[in-house]
Structure formats: C-alpha cells, structure tokens
Legacy VTK file of the C-alpha trace (Angstrom):
# vtk DataFile Version 3.0
C-alpha trace
ASCII
DATASET POLYDATA
POINTS 473 float
9.744 46.150 -7.916
12.194 43.892 -9.714
9.300 41.838 -11.044
7.588 45.014 -12.291
10.691 46.067 -14.203
11.060 42.628 -15.700
7.426 42.486 -16.766
7.624 45.951 -18.327
10.761 45.000 -20.221
8.905 41.998 -21.569
6.165 44.315 -22.843
8.833 46.352 -24.617
10.181 43.099 -26.016
6.641 42.322 -27.139
6.473 45.551 -29.124
9.911 44.924 -30.636
8.987 41.369 -31.593
5.724 42.556 -33.086
7.494 45.183 -35.147
9.976 42.569 -36.340
7.169 40.250 -37.333
5.409 43.028 -39.258
8.655 43.904 -40.988
9.617 40.414 -42.108
6.353 38.548 -42.411
3.244 40.676 -41.972
0.432 40.845 -39.439
0.088 37.098 -38.776
3.802 36.634 -38.181
3.809 39.722 -35.976
1.130 38.283 -33.688
2.915 34.930 -33.604
6.301 36.409 -32.708
4.695 38.691 -30.132
2.896 35.882 -28.313
5.952 33.651 -28.368
8.247 36.404 -27.109
5.923 37.309 -24.242
5.482 33.722 -23.087
9.179 32.833 -23.227
10.345 36.179 -21.841
8.009 36.208 -18.838
8.889 32.646 -17.854
12.621 33.339 -18.221
12.406 36.530 -16.166
10.399 34.976 -13.330
12.690 31.950 -13.091
15.813 34.136 -13.158
14.422 36.440 -10.482
13.467 33.593 -8.151
16.721 31.639 -8.514
19.271 34.485 -8.273
20.717 35.780 -4.974
23.815 37.718 -3.971
25.719 38.056 -0.689
28.341 40.674 0.152
31.105 39.330 2.403
34.045 41.166 3.930
36.435 40.102 1.152
34.172 39.100 -1.756
30.736 39.259 -3.308
28.992 35.958 -3.993
26.501 35.531 -6.848
24.296 32.422 -6.824
22.081 31.022 -9.565
20.054 27.849 -9.027
18.262 27.400 -12.345
18.545 23.727 -13.459
22.221 23.597 -12.411
23.619 25.552 -9.484
26.174 28.256 -10.234
28.177 30.123 -7.599
30.522 32.944 -8.584
32.822 34.592 -6.048
34.400 37.902 -7.027
37.197 39.038 -4.659
36.898 42.729 -3.792
40.587 43.253 -4.514
40.042 42.234 -8.153
37.143 44.583 -8.825
38.217 47.245 -11.328
34.966 49.149 -11.695
31.348 49.319 -10.586
28.793 50.972 -12.884
25.317 52.005 -11.785
22.830 52.594 -14.617
19.161 53.548 -14.514
16.695 53.526 -17.371
13.691 55.830 -17.306
11.555 53.034 -15.841
14.181 52.270 -13.201
14.241 55.913 -12.123
10.453 56.034 -11.852
10.547 53.000 -9.552
13.642 54.057 -7.609
15.713 51.119 -8.951
19.136 50.680 -10.577
21.281 48.098 -12.355
24.770 47.425 -10.961
27.518 46.140 -13.276
30.693 44.708 -11.725
33.974 44.457 -13.667
36.687 42.316 -12.079
39.162 42.106 -14.996
38.721 38.371 -15.467
39.584 38.459 -19.168
36.015 38.537 -20.355
36.505 41.249 -22.947
33.552 43.597 -23.152
31.269 41.715 -20.785
30.876 42.495 -17.104
31.728 39.831 -14.534
28.549 40.348 -12.540
25.247 42.161 -13.017
22.628 42.872 -10.369
19.374 43.809 -12.066
16.784 46.081 -10.503
18.161 46.601 -7.011
17.026 49.686 -5.133
18.911 52.869 -5.969
20.106 53.182 -2.382
21.342 49.583 -2.488
23.157 50.267 -5.746
24.951 53.257 -4.235
25.818 51.217 -1.141
27.182 48.350 -3.216
29.345 50.702 -5.253
30.682 52.178 -2.030
31.411 48.781 -0.452
32.817 47.106 -3.569
35.235 49.967 -4.210
36.355 50.190 -0.620
34.371 53.298 0.258
36.326 55.510 -2.140
33.338 57.222 -3.705
31.482 58.586 -0.702
34.001 60.996 0.769
32.841 64.604 0.750
35.561 66.079 -1.499
34.271 66.582 -5.026
35.672 68.494 -8.008
33.921 68.874 -11.344
36.494 68.323 -14.102
34.148 68.914 -17.033
30.479 69.123 -17.963
29.129 68.905 -21.492
27.903 72.187 -22.989
24.797 72.243 -25.236
26.834 73.356 -28.248
28.985 70.233 -27.938
26.045 68.184 -29.188
26.567 69.856 -32.572
29.898 68.029 -32.867
28.089 64.697 -33.344
28.032 64.740 -37.200
31.823 65.242 -37.270
32.453 61.729 -35.958
30.118 60.109 -38.504
28.261 58.276 -35.744
24.530 57.841 -36.154
24.478 59.562 -39.572
22.730 56.531 -41.064
19.962 56.602 -38.453
17.374 58.156 -40.866
17.999 55.377 -43.430
17.471 52.662 -40.794
14.271 54.300 -39.541
12.927 54.857 -43.061
13.696 51.271 -44.067
11.942 49.842 -41.021
8.922 52.112 -41.479
8.514 51.335 -45.194
8.971 47.604 -44.606
6.327 47.567 -41.873
3.976 49.690 -43.982
4.348 47.336 -46.951
3.645 44.176 -44.920
0.595 45.679 -43.193
-0.761 46.931 -46.512
-0.153 43.530 -48.096
-2.058 41.728 -45.301
-4.973 44.147 -45.623
-5.101 43.749 -49.391
-4.128 47.345 -50.064
-1.025 46.470 -52.098
-0.906 44.644 -55.418
1.304 44.632 -58.500
-0.850 47.154 -60.338
-0.724 49.664 -57.495
3.016 49.153 -57.075
3.513 49.808 -60.788
1.468 53.009 -60.573
3.388 54.028 -57.453
6.673 53.541 -59.284
5.428 55.573 -62.236
4.256 58.305 -59.885
7.635 58.442 -58.152
9.522 58.546 -61.453
7.107 61.179 -62.700
7.828 63.608 -59.880
9.302 66.947 -60.996
13.116 66.892 -60.710
13.064 69.939 -58.468
10.733 68.176 -56.007
12.925 65.089 -56.088
16.039 67.123 -55.305
14.136 68.897 -52.543
13.107 65.600 -50.921
16.648 64.236 -51.242
17.991 67.423 -49.659
15.564 67.208 -46.751
16.556 63.599 -46.157
20.250 64.553 -46.276
19.604 67.276 -43.701
17.892 64.714 -41.481
21.140 62.751 -41.184
23.136 65.282 -39.137
20.014 66.282 -37.196
19.367 62.659 -36.235
23.009 62.175 -35.230
22.800 65.234 -32.950
19.587 63.941 -31.348
20.985 60.460 -30.688
24.299 61.863 -29.447
22.420 64.174 -27.063
20.273 61.325 -25.732
23.333 59.149 -25.032
25.564 61.904 -23.598
22.966 64.159 -21.991
24.477 66.202 -19.137
27.771 64.286 -19.348
29.658 65.196 -16.184
33.121 64.110 -15.056
33.923 64.503 -11.369
36.815 63.636 -9.098
35.551 62.486 -5.701
37.180 61.328 -2.507
40.656 61.937 -1.179
42.247 59.753 -3.861
40.504 61.543 -6.758
38.396 58.640 -8.028
36.787 59.651 -11.330
33.017 59.393 -11.730
31.480 59.932 -15.198
27.707 60.295 -15.472
25.670 60.636 -18.656
22.419 59.763 -20.422
18.871 61.047 -20.817
16.689 57.951 -21.094
19.238 55.616 -19.528
21.340 57.319 -16.862
24.731 55.640 -16.466
27.356 56.243 -13.793
30.868 54.848 -14.317
33.466 54.868 -11.538
37.192 54.689 -12.309
39.625 54.346 -9.431
42.521 56.761 -9.831
45.080 54.181 -8.750
44.150 52.018 -11.738
44.366 54.789 -14.330
47.621 54.526 -16.276
47.171 57.369 -18.746
44.881 58.920 -21.315
44.141 58.502 -25.000
43.000 61.325 -27.290
41.361 60.442 -30.613
40.203 62.539 -33.572
39.387 62.071 -37.253
40.161 64.685 -39.948
36.781 66.435 -39.622
37.140 66.670 -35.860
40.681 67.977 -36.203
39.526 70.750 -38.536
36.979 71.811 -35.912
39.549 71.361 -33.081
37.435 68.632 -31.513
38.730 65.423 -29.875
37.470 62.509 -27.790
39.174 61.685 -24.485
39.441 58.268 -22.858
41.275 56.785 -19.884
43.845 54.000 -20.107
42.821 51.752 -17.219
44.207 48.400 -16.142
41.848 45.436 -16.464
38.831 47.429 -17.638
36.305 45.604 -19.836
34.565 47.567 -22.615
37.200 50.269 -22.210
36.089 52.237 -25.277
32.802 53.093 -23.535
33.449 52.680 -19.823
36.787 54.473 -19.983
35.330 57.526 -21.727
36.311 60.734 -19.962
34.785 63.110 -22.514
32.707 62.668 -25.662
33.413 64.953 -28.628
34.655 68.149 -26.972
36.884 71.159 -27.771
40.535 70.198 -27.872
41.530 72.748 -25.227
38.967 71.436 -22.744
39.961 67.811 -23.361
43.683 68.464 -22.868
42.932 70.472 -19.728
41.057 67.475 -18.301
43.858 65.157 -19.455
46.419 67.290 -17.602
44.380 67.035 -14.399
44.105 63.265 -14.756
47.806 62.874 -15.569
48.968 65.328 -12.922
50.683 67.461 -15.543
50.678 68.396 -19.243
52.581 65.301 -20.353
55.749 65.194 -22.450
56.203 67.319 -25.569
56.298 65.417 -28.848
59.463 65.023 -30.891
58.954 64.946 -34.695
60.250 61.990 -36.650
63.100 62.233 -39.208
62.605 63.389 -42.794
63.188 59.887 -44.097
59.936 58.956 -42.350
58.151 61.603 -44.443
59.406 60.037 -47.666
58.272 56.616 -46.503
54.808 57.855 -45.451
54.255 59.549 -48.829
55.535 56.540 -50.761
53.252 54.172 -48.846
50.284 56.464 -49.504
50.795 56.578 -53.289
52.104 53.037 -53.803
48.737 51.323 -54.314
47.247 53.834 -56.821
50.563 53.980 -58.727
50.605 50.180 -58.990
47.013 50.281 -60.239
48.033 52.925 -62.796
50.779 50.684 -64.164
48.432 47.691 -64.363
45.807 49.784 -66.206
48.409 50.959 -68.749
49.500 47.377 -69.406
45.863 46.381 -69.953
45.283 49.288 -72.320
42.655 50.929 -70.058
43.836 54.513 -70.392
40.799 56.068 -68.701
41.402 53.871 -65.656
45.102 54.714 -65.716
44.348 58.468 -65.674
41.879 57.950 -62.816
44.418 56.025 -60.728
47.114 58.593 -61.485
44.834 61.373 -60.259
44.121 59.343 -57.145
47.868 58.956 -56.568
48.278 62.738 -56.702
45.477 63.143 -54.169
47.249 60.682 -51.879
50.378 62.835 -51.671
48.828 65.266 -49.143
47.560 62.238 -47.226
51.129 60.955 -46.935
52.372 64.330 -45.743
49.612 64.463 -43.134
50.490 60.985 -41.934
54.012 62.209 -41.368
52.915 65.387 -39.569
50.885 63.305 -37.100
53.874 61.178 -36.082
55.479 62.010 -32.778
56.873 60.583 -29.573
58.152 61.902 -26.281
59.032 61.037 -22.705
59.653 62.799 -19.425
60.331 61.510 -15.972
56.815 60.113 -15.537
55.039 59.606 -18.874
55.706 58.368 -22.384
53.715 59.796 -25.284
53.036 58.355 -28.751
50.972 59.802 -31.615
50.130 58.479 -35.094
47.293 58.121 -37.599
45.420 60.366 -40.018
41.933 59.012 -40.621
41.877 58.133 -36.932
44.614 59.997 -35.089
45.473 58.497 -31.730
47.604 60.254 -29.131
48.344 58.121 -26.067
50.080 59.332 -22.903
50.838 56.569 -20.383
52.844 56.314 -17.197
56.242 54.629 -17.191
54.983 52.084 -14.680
52.361 50.955 -17.217
55.051 49.752 -19.640
55.402 45.972 -19.497
57.567 45.416 -22.564
58.935 46.690 -25.870
58.769 45.403 -29.397
61.188 46.801 -31.980
60.468 45.853 -35.574
61.993 46.824 -38.910
61.006 46.011 -42.449
63.589 45.791 -45.243
62.717 49.310 -46.392
62.894 50.696 -42.847
66.388 49.234 -42.375
67.588 50.936 -45.565
66.286 54.281 -44.252
67.534 53.762 -40.697
63.994 53.691 -39.302
62.153 51.404 -36.914
58.739 51.000 -35.303
58.715 50.781 -31.515
55.624 49.254 -29.881
55.104 50.303 -26.273
53.422 47.321 -24.613
51.266 48.334 -21.651
49.123 46.356 -19.264
46.093 48.549 -19.875
43.939 50.022 -22.644
44.479 48.352 -26.001
47.648 46.577 -24.866
50.152 48.544 -26.911
50.859 51.778 -28.772
53.156 52.018 -31.793
55.658 54.802 -32.430
55.947 54.476 -36.212
59.080 55.243 -38.254
61.381 56.576 -35.564
65.068 56.831 -36.212
66.508 53.525 -35.051
68.761 55.247 -32.510
65.800 57.269 -31.151
63.736 54.111 -30.696
66.476 52.439 -28.668
67.122 55.609 -26.662
63.417 55.990 -25.834
63.174 52.431 -24.516
66.443 52.752 -22.598
65.328 56.016 -20.981
62.134 54.526 -19.584
63.320 51.018 -18.653
67.132 51.109 -18.634
67.424 47.878 -16.672
65.657 46.009 -19.483
67.415 47.575 -22.454
70.965 48.427 -21.361
72.213 44.801 -21.177
71.396 44.378 -24.866
73.394 47.505 -25.753
76.613 46.478 -24.025
79.023 44.899 -26.495
81.106 42.125 -24.989
84.709 42.005 -26.305
85.378 39.036 -28.506
87.859 36.448 -27.238
90.015 35.415 -30.176
91.784 32.772 -28.087
88.735 30.931 -26.847
89.230 27.203 -26.637
87.568 25.113 -29.333
86.342 21.675 -28.193
87.957 18.690 -29.831
LINES 1 474
473 0 1 2 3 4 5 6 7 8 9 10 11 12 13 14 15 16 17 18 19 20 21 22 23 24 25 26 27 28 29 30 31 32 33 34 35 36 37 38 39 40 41 42 43 44 45 46 47 48 49 50 51 52 53 54 55 56 57 58 59 60 61 62 63 64 65 66 67 68 69 70 71 72 73 74 75 76 77 78 79 80 81 82 83 84 85 86 87 88 89 90 91 92 93 94 95 96 97 98 99 100 101 102 103 104 105 106 107 108 109 110 111 112 113 114 115 116 117 118 119 120 121 122 123 124 125 126 127 128 129 130 131 132 133 134 135 136 137 138 139 140 141 142 143 144 145 146 147 148 149 150 151 152 153 154 155 156 157 158 159 160 161 162 163 164 165 166 167 168 169 170 171 172 173 174 175 176 177 178 179 180 181 182 183 184 185 186 187 188 189 190 191 192 193 194 195 196 197 198 199 200 201 202 203 204 205 206 207 208 209 210 211 212 213 214 215 216 217 218 219 220 221 222 223 224 225 226 227 228 229 230 231 232 233 234 235 236 237 238 239 240 241 242 243 244 245 246 247 248 249 250 251 252 253 254 255 256 257 258 259 260 261 262 263 264 265 266 267 268 269 270 271 272 273 274 275 276 277 278 279 280 281 282 283 284 285 286 287 288 289 290 291 292 293 294 295 296 297 298 299 300 301 302 303 304 305 306 307 308 309 310 311 312 313 314 315 316 317 318 319 320 321 322 323 324 325 326 327 328 329 330 331 332 333 334 335 336 337 338 339 340 341 342 343 344 345 346 347 348 349 350 351 352 353 354 355 356 357 358 359 360 361 362 363 364 365 366 367 368 369 370 371 372 373 374 375 376 377 378 379 380 381 382 383 384 385 386 387 388 389 390 391 392 393 394 395 396 397 398 399 400 401 402 403 404 405 406 407 408 409 410 411 412 413 414 415 416 417 418 419 420 421 422 423 424 425 426 427 428 429 430 431 432 433 434 435 436 437 438 439 440 441 442 443 444 445 446 447 448 449 450 451 452 453 454 455 456 457 458 459 460 461 462 463 464 465 466 467 468 469 470 471 472
C-alpha cells in the first residue's frame, strides 16, 4: 500500500510539473518537466521505501535509513512532545496514515520523525505507545466543534483573499503558452485583444471587477472550510490530553499532552475584534510549528474561545490591570511621530500637497494610538500571569507561573522620563516571551516579584553603605 501511495503522489507531481512547464515554457517544456519529474520521483520513492525501517523499543523509537550512507536516529519516548496522525483523501481510501513525531530537538517547524503510509491502525497504535497510552482511555469530553457559520469568518483574517488572483494568473499563463505553441497567438491578435478589452463598456468592466472582488471572500471561505472542516477539540483520558482534528481533503489529528501545556494565547486583528472573533492557540513546551500544531480553535466567537481557554487553564485567568495614563500619551505620540516628521520634511522641501497629506495621516493615527493604549494590560493571580498588547495584531497570552524562566526589564530614555518600563516575561514555551509594554516602573517590579519573589527580592534589598570601610593602600 505504501508503494501505491508513493506512486500516486508521483502522478500528482507529474501533473504539477506539467502545469509548471506549460506556465513557464509551453507544451514542450511541460512534457520535458513531466517526464523528468516522474523518473526522478519514482526512483526516489522506491529507494526511500526500501531503505527505511523503524523499530519501537520500550524506551525509544529507532528510525533507520540505509540509502548510500546509513543513518540511525533514536528518539527517547520521554522527549516526545507530540504525535500527529494525518490522512489525505488517498490515504483514507487505502486505510493508511502518516505519523509525525515531534521530540523538541530544536528543529523549529520540522518534525523529528515522519512515518509515511503506515496502516491507520498502526498509526493509532504508535500514537498510543509513543505518548504513554494517554490517548486511549475511555473518558472523552468535547470542548468545541466548529459551526458552519464560523467558516464565514475567514475573510476577516485576510487569509486566502488573494487565492483568485493566483488561480487567474496561473490559468492565463498556461492558456497563453498553450496558445503560443499551437500558433493561436501572435502580436496582431494580442493587439486586437487589447483593443477589445479597452473597448469594453465601462459598466461591463466595473461589473467584471466587482465579480472578481466578490470571488476573493468566497474563495477564502472555501479554502478555510477545506482546511478546518469539522474542526473538533476533545479532552481524552484521565489527564485531559487535548486532541484536535480537522480537514476535509487531508484529515489531521494533533495530540497535545496536558502536562506540557503552559497556557493559552488569543489573537485577533481589528476586523476580527469588530466581529467579536478571535483565534485560540496553546502555549506548549518544546512544540515545533506551534502556530499550526498548537491551534485550539480557528476563527471562532470570542465567548466560545474564552470558554475553551478557561477549561484548558482550569479557570478564567487573571483580570487585566490597565496601564497608567502616561502610557497613553506615549502610545499616541509614537503613532503620530512618523507622519509628523514627514510633514515637517515636506514643508522644508516646499511640497505643500505632501505636507497636507502627511498631516491628515497624522490625525488619522491619533485613534490608532488610543487603541494601542486601550489594548495594553497585565495581570496575575496565584497560578497565571496575563499580558495583552497590540492593535493590528492583538495578542493576549495567559501562562502559568511555572512557565516563567526569566524576566527582562527595559527602559528607553523617554520611558524613564515618564516612569514607565517594558517587562518581558520569558517562558520556556510558545514564542519564548511576552512583553508587557509601558507599565509603571513600580508595577513592573511588583509583577515580577509577585510571581518569582526569590529571583527579584534580592535585587530590591538595599544594603546600608559602610562609610568606614577600609581602603587598600
């Protein structure tokens, strides 16, 4: 079955290579690229399949490759952070699956081990064994399941809005190259085509442009639905391991052990905030490709997302404390500084129209500065610390105290004059740190001392000066 999947994937690669050849070089290049891709791809797949083996031991999984040079990789079970099982449409038809193993070895977004086209039952067994049997206990609670109307939130994030342009460009490029090879396109016909396009009635042109503009959000909804089809988040087992499953054509199952989850992160842009929509992710130690594999909910109503976050955190999390008014002045000043500087430069150069434009832009930036201030907040309780900031991409992180591995307090010259500081909460998970921007300096120190007093208190104790200390010599 593995060989069948590999061969079919090579056929898909054949079609992709052929389309690329048609797009960039015409029919002849398409046939050339297709033949080359098939020959190289089939040989590579067969050799990889024959020379790869894996063995599951009591304390590790061993991956062996013997192509040209021999490679043996041992992944200790205790280091495995996640095991994902994904199935494309072809895999599901053949009863197969792909298993991705993440062992937090510092590889960034890549997985540490991938087992291609194992049986679905074997994939489930491997996930069970590699995660210590945590995902097969009978207890199961559904935390959230995507509703059909949530797919309509896709255009708010801006993702996939350019899909129609990419498809149209590829189609027109392929059409041009095929027509050129068949002798259907020449300069005279292109000139007439251009005249015909320019000669279209304005109303028809606006109508076509409007239809294409409408295709953008429709395409984003379709792609979003294909990727997140029937997104379901469950807690399984006695320890509440989280299992997220999604996808229409490619079905992907991601398992997150509860003991490795250190908090949650809620993101939203201005359009999503207006619609009360957010995206929810988990802050997990040692998780590669955390932006995708740590996703707990795609674009979803804010109330649903925070309800799921409370269940993951074990509570609602700390309330946010607003930052001082001096932070508001600084946020507004930083927002208008660049357009005001451009206004002054335009006046000096005698470009009055540019100066008026920059001045208008500066006025428009004032509400942006106020919004940046309104989004600032921090808080802490006995278990979690919470930090929020950002306007174009607002990020609200809630992490456990035990996730904090350090603090970084920084002040610019202007912050010192206003009595402000930025406190970076360094954590051993997620993006590595979250910044509480423009706190009062005393609040920043108090926040750090409340969470890790043993680290901070020694730096706050003032030792009495000894005026009679001996001076050498």
